[in-house]
C-alpha positions as CSV (number, residue, x, y, z in Angstrom):
1,M,-0.1,0.1,-0.1
2,K,1.4,3.5,-0.7
3,Q,2.1,5.4,2.2
4,Y,0.6,9.0,2.9
5,D,2.8,11.4,2.0
6,Q,1.9,14.0,4.3
7,A,1.3,11.8,7.0
8,D,3.0,14.1,10.0
9,N,2.5,17.5,11.0
10,L,-0.7,17.4,10.8
11,T,-3.9,19.2,13.3
12,V,-7.5,18.3,13.4
13,R,-9.2,20.7,10.9
14,R,-12.9,19.7,11.7
15,V,-14.7,16.8,12.7
16,S,-18.2,16.6,10.7
17,K,-21.3,16.3,13.1
18,D,-22.1,12.3,11.9
19,M,-18.3,12.2,13.1
20,L,-18.0,10.1,10.3
21,T,-15.6,12.7,8.6
22,V,-12.2,13.8,9.5
23,T,-11.1,17.2,7.6
24,L,-7.5,17.5,8.4
25,S,-5.0,20.8,8.2
26,D,-3.7,19.7,4.8
27,G,-7.1,19.7,3.5
28,S,-7.6,15.7,3.2
29,R,-10.8,13.9,4.4
30,W,-10.9,10.8,6.1
31,K,-14.1,8.4,6.2
32,V,-14.0,6.8,9.5
33,R,-15.0,3.5,10.6
34,E,-18.5,3.5,12.1
35,G,-17.0,1.8,15.5
36,D,-14.7,5.0,15.9
37,V,-17.0,7.7,16.0
38,S,-16.9,7.5,19.7
39,K,-13.1,8.6,19.7
40,T,-13.2,11.1,16.9
41,G,-16.3,13.2,18.1
42,C,-14.1,14.1,21.0
43,W,-11.4,15.2,18.7
44,Y,-11.0,19.2,18.4
45,K,-9.1,21.4,16.4
46,T,-5.6,21.9,16.9
47,Q,-5.1,18.3,18.0
48,R,-2.2,16.4,16.3
49,I,-2.7,13.7,14.2
50,T,-0.5,11.4,12.3
51,V,-1.7,8.9,9.5
52,L,0.2,5.6,9.7
53,E,-0.9,2.3,7.7
54,N,-3.4,-0.1,9.3
55,D,-2.2,-3.8,9.6
56,G,-5.7,-4.8,11.3
57,P,-8.8,-7.0,9.9
58,D,-10.6,-4.0,8.2
59,A,-7.8,-3.1,6.6
60,F,-9.0,-3.4,2.9
61,L,-11.7,-1.0,4.0
62,Y,-10.1,1.2,6.0
63,P,-6.3,1.2,4.9
64,Y,-5.1,4.0,7.3
65,R,-5.1,4.7,10.7
66,L,-5.9,8.3,12.4
67,K,-3.6,8.6,15.9
68,N,-4.5,11.7,18.0
69,L,-1.3,12.4,19.2
70,D,-2.3,14.7,22.1
71,T,-4.2,11.8,23.8
72,Y,-1.9,9.1,22.8
73,S,-4.7,6.8,23.3
74,D,-7.1,7.6,20.3
75,E,-7.0,5.8,17.2
76,A,-9.4,5.7,14.4
77,E,-9.5,3.5,10.8
78,A,-10.1,6.0,8.1
79,S,-9.8,5.6,4.4
80,L,-9.2,8.6,2.6
81,L,-11.7,10.4,0.6
């Protein structure tokens, strides 16, 4: 899988009302796995995010993980829109 080129130095720009879409500071939009919306719903503007490769069982649908560096424990499986 191709690595996401802008994986570092990103921040949250916006989380949609339904918490299923996260927009990052580089303008990229990410569809979040429904099971992870409880995490992304707590994310707020300027929190630091890094994009990692997803090696979990849902990687074929959500090839990336968005990791919140300010909470250290919050990760959401996601696909680039």
